[in-house]
Backbone as CSV, one residue per row, in Angstrom:
resi,resn,N_x,N_y,N_z,CA_x,CA_y,CA_z,C_x,C_y,C_z
1,MET,-32.111,8.463,-18.489,-30.897,7.835,-18.412,-29.906,8.674,-18.792
2,GLU,-28.554,8.897,-18.019,-27.733,10.000,-18.025,-26.519,9.545,-19.176
3,LEU,-26.639,10.333,-20.040,-25.787,10.220,-21.365,-24.227,10.364,-20.550
4,LEU,-23.083,9.722,-20.960,-21.660,9.813,-20.672,-21.209,10.177,-22.122
5,ARG,-20.128,11.334,-22.038,-19.678,11.830,-22.699,-18.392,11.209,-23.480
6,ARG,-18.076,10.536,-24.753,-17.389,9.735,-25.328,-16.494,10.642,-26.161
7,ASP,-14.888,10.479,-25.823,-13.999,10.937,-26.629,-13.110,9.832,-27.574
8,ASN,-13.056,9.913,-28.611,-12.026,9.266,-29.312,-10.828,9.905,-29.484
9,PHE,-9.675,9.135,-29.401,-8.081,9.620,-29.592,-7.740,8.616,-30.634
10,ALA,-7.115,9.402,-31.771,-6.339,8.504,-32.780,-4.917,8.444,-32.668
11,SER,-4.122,7.857,-33.307,-2.862,7.490,-33.161,-1.857,8.251,-34.449
12,GLY,-2.622,8.352,-35.706,-2.063,9.034,-36.757,-1.832,7.496,-37.638
13,ALA,-2.363,6.216,-37.249,-2.233,5.196,-38.181,-3.431,5.530,-39.405
14,PRO,-2.672,5.287,-40.436,-3.574,5.544,-41.623,-4.879,4.706,-41.747
15,LEU,-5.063,3.514,-41.210,-5.881,2.890,-41.256,-7.073,2.859,-40.089
16,GLU,-6.763,3.820,-39.333,-7.862,4.199,-38.141,-8.854,4.760,-39.148
17,GLU,-8.494,6.161,-39.805,-9.852,6.641,-40.643,-10.466,5.925,-41.753
18,LYS,-9.501,5.009,-42.297,-9.883,4.211,-43.652,-10.997,3.153,-42.988
19,VAL,-10.445,2.700,-42.074,-11.332,1.214,-41.213,-12.433,1.643,-40.194
20,GLY,-11.740,2.913,-39.666,-12.960,3.445,-38.696,-12.426,2.727,-37.124
21,TYR,-11.564,2.942,-36.765,-10.994,2.580,-35.251,-10.224,3.836,-34.390
22,SER,-10.052,3.816,-33.348,-9.539,4.595,-32.518,-8.468,3.937,-31.728
23,ARG,-7.585,4.734,-31.551,-6.373,4.141,-30.444,-6.672,4.110,-29.108
24,ALA,-7.505,4.929,-28.805,-8.075,4.980,-27.478,-9.560,5.543,-27.672
25,VAL,-10.409,5.280,-26.600,-11.699,5.815,-26.362,-11.895,5.833,-24.901
26,ARG,-12.496,7.464,-24.401,-12.734,7.454,-22.845,-14.313,7.648,-22.961
27,VAL,-14.923,6.856,-22.027,-16.034,7.199,-21.867,-16.329,7.466,-20.316
28,GLY,-16.743,8.670,-19.824,-16.746,8.939,-18.613,-15.561,8.750,-17.975
29,ASN,-15.112,8.077,-17.096,-13.715,7.825,-16.081,-13.036,6.527,-16.524
30,SER,-13.951,6.059,-17.629,-13.021,4.429,-18.465,-12.284,5.162,-19.645
31,VAL,-11.069,4.452,-19.474,-10.170,4.903,-20.746,-9.900,3.322,-21.675
32,LEU,-10.246,2.728,-22.594,-9.854,1.797,-23.228,-8.769,2.000,-24.615
33,VAL,-7.608,1.165,-24.706,-6.521,1.333,-25.355,-6.672,0.040,-26.157
34,GLY,-7.237,0.107,-27.546,-7.399,-0.818,-28.484,-6.072,-1.661,-28.525
35,GLY,-5.969,-2.855,-29.506,-4.842,-3.868,-29.888,-3.639,-2.647,-30.479
36,THR,-2.635,-2.345,-29.590,-1.388,-1.822,-30.351,-0.233,-2.732,-30.451
37,THR,0.512,-2.389,-31.788,1.724,-3.096,-32.100,2.671,-1.685,-31.956
38,SER,3.965,-2.506,-32.683,4.988,-1.471,-32.769,5.166,-1.314,-33.839
39,THR,3.875,-0.840,-34.700,4.210,-0.478,-36.298,4.057,0.983,-35.755
40,THR,4.841,2.063,-37.078,4.622,3.376,-37.064,3.878,3.583,-37.781
41,PRO,3.269,5.118,-37.886,2.318,5.644,-38.896,2.796,5.362,-40.378
42,GLU,4.117,5.199,-40.454,4.479,4.837,-41.695,4.524,3.664,-42.362
43,GLY,3.960,2.495,-41.488,4.068,1.224,-41.525,5.332,0.261,-41.352
44,VAL,6.290,1.065,-40.673,7.427,0.404,-40.331,7.202,-0.545,-39.407
45,VAL,7.623,-1.871,-38.867,7.391,-2.525,-37.576,8.815,-2.244,-36.885
46,GLU,8.721,-1.464,-35.784,9.736,-1.477,-35.081,10.158,-2.505,-34.139
47,GLY,11.344,-2.762,-33.615,11.838,-4.119,-32.915,11.452,-5.415,-33.191
48,ALA,11.604,-5.529,-34.861,11.450,-6.532,-35.579,11.860,-7.909,-34.794
49,GLY,11.810,-8.711,-34.326,12.465,-9.786,-34.170,13.101,-9.629,-32.501
50,ASP,12.591,-8.935,-31.983,13.068,-8.623,-30.576,12.101,-8.300,-29.525
51,PRO,11.518,-9.427,-28.950,9.794,-9.636,-27.949,10.295,-8.540,-27.047
52,TYR,11.488,-8.235,-26.204,11.395,-7.229,-25.207,11.013,-6.229,-25.930
53,GLU,11.799,-5.635,-27.039,11.897,-4.238,-27.576,10.484,-4.130,-28.402
54,GLN,9.921,-5.114,-28.827,8.434,-4.805,-29.215,7.678,-4.365,-28.597
55,THR,7.747,-5.019,-27.302,6.782,-4.592,-26.104,6.878,-3.479,-25.487
56,ARG,8.095,-2.918,-25.262,8.853,-1.832,-24.681,8.081,-0.671,-25.711
57,ILE,8.199,-0.907,-26.911,7.556,0.453,-27.699,6.212,0.415,-27.305
58,VAL,5.196,-0.931,-27.813,4.017,-0.803,-27.158,3.476,-0.406,-26.115
59,LEU,3.978,-0.440,-25.226,3.695,0.032,-23.952,4.167,1.279,-23.696
60,GLY,4.785,1.913,-24.635,5.201,3.428,-24.661,3.893,3.966,-25.500
61,LYS,3.656,3.232,-26.403,2.607,3.651,-27.296,1.497,3.841,-26.729
62,ILE,1.240,2.634,-25.642,-0.017,2.850,-25.071,0.080,4.070,-23.798
63,GLU,1.273,4.305,-23.220,1.305,5.115,-22.056,0.748,6.574,-22.789
64,GLU,1.372,6.775,-24.147,1.087,8.021,-24.687,-0.466,8.144,-24.991
65,ALA,-1.011,6.995,-25.426,-2.747,7.131,-25.427,-3.298,7.470,-24.339
66,LEU,-2.821,6.799,-23.272,-3.614,6.826,-22.301,-3.239,8.478,-21.603
67,THR,-2.335,8.945,-21.894,-1.778,10.157,-21.136,-2.889,11.401,-22.060
68,ARG,-2.944,11.303,-23.445,-4.025,12.068,-24.170,-5.256,11.795,-23.682
69,ALA,-5.658,10.685,-23.241,-7.126,10.539,-22.700,-7.147,10.797,-21.223
70,GLY,-5.831,11.320,-20.932,-6.276,11.930,-19.325,-6.160,10.933,-18.336
71,ALA,-5.376,9.804,-18.773,-5.367,8.918,-17.535,-3.734,8.466,-17.563
72,ARG,-3.547,7.742,-16.481,-1.958,7.424,-16.100,-1.989,5.940,-15.947
73,VAL,-0.654,5.402,-16.232,-0.182,4.007,-16.267,-0.743,3.573,-14.892
74,SER,-0.682,4.195,-13.656,-1.098,3.971,-12.452,-2.608,3.514,-12.429
75,GLU,-3.265,3.821,-13.272,-4.436,3.657,-12.994,-4.988,2.602,-14.209
76,VAL,-4.371,1.689,-14.741,-4.435,0.691,-15.527,-4.893,-0.563,-14.805
77,VAL,-6.054,-1.101,-14.744,-6.763,-1.910,-14.171,-7.135,-3.302,-15.145
78,ARG,-6.547,-3.633,-16.312,-6.719,-4.737,-16.844,-5.830,-4.652,-18.048
79,VAL,-4.722,-5.405,-18.592,-3.948,-5.820,-19.990,-4.322,-7.305,-20.242
80,ARG,-4.347,-7.014,-21.826,-4.374,-8.648,-22.810,-3.031,-8.000,-23.518
81,MET,-2.732,-9.190,-23.387,-1.237,-9.410,-24.373,-1.980,-10.859,-25.061
82,TYR,-1.591,-10.141,-26.608,-1.816,-11.545,-27.583,0.040,-11.603,-28.029
83,VAL,0.259,-12.861,-28.063,1.513,-12.860,-28.332,1.708,-14.026,-29.560
84,THR,2.496,-14.181,-30.194,2.335,-15.084,-31.440,3.461,-16.570,-30.792
85,ASP,4.265,-16.186,-29.933,5.346,-17.481,-29.148,5.145,-17.306,-27.885
86,ILE,4.677,-18.012,-27.244,4.498,-18.123,-25.353,5.778,-18.073,-24.847
87,ASN,6.819,-18.860,-25.824,7.902,-19.306,-25.309,9.053,-17.899,-25.197
88,GLN,8.856,-16.861,-26.074,9.283,-15.489,-26.030,8.514,-14.648,-24.461
89,GLY,7.543,-15.208,-23.948,6.754,-14.748,-22.472,7.945,-14.056,-21.898
90,ARG,9.034,-14.539,-21.476,9.954,-14.187,-20.184,10.186,-12.646,-20.833
91,GLU,10.802,-12.381,-22.028,11.274,-10.989,-22.544,10.068,-10.478,-22.651
92,ILE,8.515,-10.763,-23.096,7.409,-9.624,-23.007,7.299,-9.304,-21.793
93,LEU,7.231,-10.248,-20.770,6.816,-10.078,-19.467,7.914,-9.076,-18.287
94,ARG,9.082,-9.187,-19.237,10.055,-8.246,-18.507,9.888,-6.871,-18.959
95,ALA,9.471,-6.538,-20.061,9.333,-5.164,-20.743,7.680,-4.631,-19.848
96,TYR,6.487,-5.884,-19.671,5.475,-5.739,-18.755,5.910,-5.015,-17.761
97,SER,6.999,-5.774,-17.199,7.172,-5.675,-15.693,7.450,-4.116,-15.376
98,ASP,8.483,-3.373,-16.329,8.872,-2.270,-16.170,7.849,-0.895,-15.886
99,TRP,6.744,-1.273,-16.723,5.581,-0.507,-16.642,4.666,-0.927,-15.287
100,PHE,4.242,-1.896,-15.318,3.094,-2.267,-14.346,3.619,-3.378,-13.652
101,LYS,4.881,-3.226,-12.690,5.120,-4.625,-11.762,4.623,-3.698,-10.274
102,ASP,4.198,-2.689,-10.143,4.032,-2.150,-8.726,2.297,-1.902,-9.393
103,VAL,1.880,-1.417,-10.259,0.588,-1.160,-10.499,-0.574,-2.593,-10.446
104,LYS,0.045,-3.466,-11.005,-0.753,-5.004,-10.788,-1.798,-5.289,-11.420
105,PRO,-2.004,-4.770,-12.967,-3.444,-4.829,-13.137,-3.834,-6.382,-13.445
106,VAL,-5.334,-6.735,-13.735,-5.542,-8.098,-14.227,-4.677,-8.243,-15.482
107,LEU,-4.301,-9.393,-15.739,-3.580,-9.590,-16.906,-3.584,-10.784,-17.370
108,THR,-3.780,-10.810,-18.965,-4.335,-11.730,-19.885,-3.258,-11.871,-20.788
109,VAL,-2.669,-13.289,-20.902,-1.512,-13.410,-22.113,-1.969,-14.694,-22.900
110,ALA,-2.133,-14.253,-24.170,-2.704,-15.606,-25.023,-1.869,-15.557,-26.143
111,GLU,-1.520,-16.963,-26.654,-0.440,-17.163,-27.685,-1.778,-17.300,-28.947
112,VAL,-1.299,-16.690,-30.069,-2.221,-16.706,-31.113,-1.378,-16.946,-32.232
113,SER,-2.222,-17.496,-33.268,-1.494,-18.093,-34.668,-1.157,-17.159,-35.399
114,GLY,-1.300,-15.765,-35.135,-0.554,-14.713,-35.761,-1.508,-13.561,-35.693
115,LEU,-0.751,-12.457,-35.738,-0.984,-10.774,-35.666,-1.021,-10.386,-36.964
116,ALA,-1.313,-9.098,-37.155,-1.706,-8.475,-38.504,-0.729,-8.571,-39.111
117,ARG,0.457,-8.544,-39.109,1.584,-8.354,-39.597,2.719,-9.539,-39.311
118,PRO,3.409,-10.499,-40.160,4.311,-11.516,-39.628,5.194,-11.371,-38.683
119,GLU,5.250,-9.754,-38.668,6.914,-9.463,-37.885,6.495,-9.165,-36.737
120,HIS,4.924,-8.866,-36.204,4.443,-8.691,-35.156,4.584,-9.809,-34.232
121,LEU,5.203,-9.715,-32.821,5.619,-10.596,-32.008,4.317,-10.512,-30.730
122,VAL,3.691,-9.206,-30.655,3.116,-9.141,-29.326,1.996,-7.844,-29.718
123,GLU,0.831,-8.168,-29.082,-0.105,-6.637,-29.415,-1.010,-6.390,-28.286
124,ILE,-1.168,-5.744,-27.586,-1.617,-5.484,-26.164,-2.715,-4.267,-26.103
125,GLU,-3.408,-4.780,-25.161,-4.779,-3.816,-25.208,-4.778,-3.383,-23.447
126,ALA,-5.348,-2.183,-23.212,-5.098,-1.812,-21.969,-6.685,-0.973,-21.338
127,GLU,-6.947,-1.490,-20.394,-8.170,-0.383,-19.828,-7.512,0.309,-18.733
128,ALA,-8.096,1.517,-18.159,-7.756,2.075,-17.263,-8.964,3.066,-16.432
129,VAL,-9.044,3.030,-15.465,-9.919,3.861,-14.647,-9.520,4.933,-13.832
130,VAL,-9.799,6.095,-14.699,-9.506,7.273,-14.419,-9.961,7.955,-12.768
131,GLY,-8.983,7.973,-11.939,-9.282,8.579,-10.562,-9.381,7.225,-9.530
132,SER,-8.766,6.116,-10.269,-8.726,5.086,-9.345,-7.400,4.910,-8.708
133,TYR,-7.177,4.069,-7.559,-5.894,4.098,-6.703,-6.180,2.833,-5.665
134,THR,-5.065,2.513,-5.432,-4.940,1.344,-4.726,-5.186,1.639,-3.233
135,LEU,-6.167,0.950,-2.442,-6.440,1.305,-1.347,-5.330,0.547,-0.414
136,LYS,-5.533,-0.863,-0.791,-5.043,-2.017,0.635,-4.417,-3.183,-0.690
137,LYS,-3.188,-3.570,-0.621,-2.852,-4.670,-1.117,-3.040,-6.166,-0.304
138,ARG,-3.730,-6.982,-1.464,-4.325,-7.773,-0.331,-3.374,-9.295,-1.376
């Protein structure tokens, strides 16, 4: 069995070392970005009360993690979004569209009863395959 190299990428969040998780992990040509919120490393929730702004901040953080791991937004194949109020979906998806309208990864949006902090309106995960491209739209 051939072993694949694994690289962990931290974002600087204090809990990463304390709890034991990474913002992103790359194994071979797969890059997985874990649940990301708009919380800064200092613990401030940016965009509180604004679903569009929180989503925009989260997707910017995901793009940064992808870049550090050697991937691009255009190589994202799956996105999972957890939202606390599905009625805010229009604003959340408007921000999502700014990044992914032309990429068209598979998407799951699920309403949840709560996230890590009450101010969080959205948490997003992403998966990319480095070197992937769209051959033909169907």
